[in-house]
N, C-alpha and C positions, 0 to 999 in steps of 0.2 A: 754783339756776341761777347765782347770783352767784359762788359758789365754783367751779362748773364753768367759768365764763368765765375767772376768774382763772387756773385751772390750765391750761385750753386755750391761753391766750395768754401763759403765763409764759415761753415761750421767745423771745418777741418783746420785746427789751429796750426798745424805744421805746414800748411800749404799757403803760400803767398804768390798770387798771380800778378805779375807786373808787365807781362808781354806775352807774345805768342811764339817765343823761341826759347830762351834760357830757362824760363819758369817751368818748362815741360821736359827738359833734358833728362832729369834724374828718374822720371817715370812716376813720381809720387802724385803729381796732379792728375795724370791719366788714371792712375789706380784709384784715387779718391773720386774722380768723376764717375767711373764705372760703379764704384761702391754706392754712390748717391742714387743710382738707379736700381741696382740689385745687391743690396747689402748682404743678403744670404749667400752670395756667390764669391764675395771678397773678404778675406781675413785681414783686417787692418793691423793686427798684431805682427803679421809677417813683413809689413812694409819696411821697417827699419833693419830687418835681417836679410833681405834679399837684394842682390846686386841690381843696379839700374836696368841692365839689359833683360834680366829675368823678370823684373817687375813690369817692364813694358810689355814683354811677351804675354805675361799673365793677363794684364789689363786688356790688350788687344784681342786675345783669345776669348775672354769672357764677354767682351763687347760684341764680338762676332757671334759666338754661340748662344748667348742669352738675350741679346738685344737686336741682333740682326744688323749691326753696324758693320759695313764693309771694311775689309782689311786694306785700307789705303796706305798704311804705314807698317814698316817692320822695325824692330828695335834698333837696328843699325842706321835707320834713317833719322833717328832722334838722339841716340847716345853713341859716342861721347861728345860729338859736336852738336852745337845748337842747330835745330832743324830750320827748314824754310818756313817762314811765318804763314804763307798762303796755304801750304799743305796742312799745317797744324790747324789753322782756322777752318779749312774745309772739313777735316776730320771731326773737329769739335762741333761743327754745325750739324752734323748728323745726330749728335746727342741732343742738341737744342731742338731740332725739328722732329726727330723720331719718326720720320716719314718713309723709312725704308720698307718696301713691300715686296715679299718674295715673288709675287705674280708679275711684277714689272720687268720688262725685257731689259737686257744689258744695254742696248742702244738708248733706251729711254733714260736709264740711270746715267749713262755717259753724258747725254744732253743736259740733264739736270745738274750734274756735277760741273760741267763747263760753265753753265749759267751761274751756279753758286760761287765758283772760283772768281768770276768777273765781279760779282757783287761783293765778295770779300776783299778783293784787291782794291775796289773803290772805297770800301769802308776803312781799310788799312791806310790808304792815302789820305782820307779825310781825317782819321784819328791822328796820324803823324803830323799833319799840318796844324791841327788844333791842340796838339800835345795832351790829349785826354788820357794817354797811357799812365800818367802819373796820378790819376785820381783814384 
């Protein structure tokens, strides 16, 4: 997931992903991630003019309305304090998988979410032990 994020956001020169907490706090990584899927919905020129909490709200709203990505986060979950890595990883994984289907029941989604959290926690533990975060 980490390498996917770095690759997906590599064309955005102002975005440097080094982790799943402080790299996401200012909202720019989320904003650019959404832009990479729906560039017609996101104005990159606004990125430097908008406060982080508003930038996060816009990114989360467009992700939900245009991509069907569930609103697992609110701006105050991310800014001003660094967020929980597992929550960020879970949210970002929806972009990677793009497997959200409106016809799926809430209980099915919760089950998938719990399974994905376990997978991401294991990935996080493995990455921390091998120090791949610096690559």
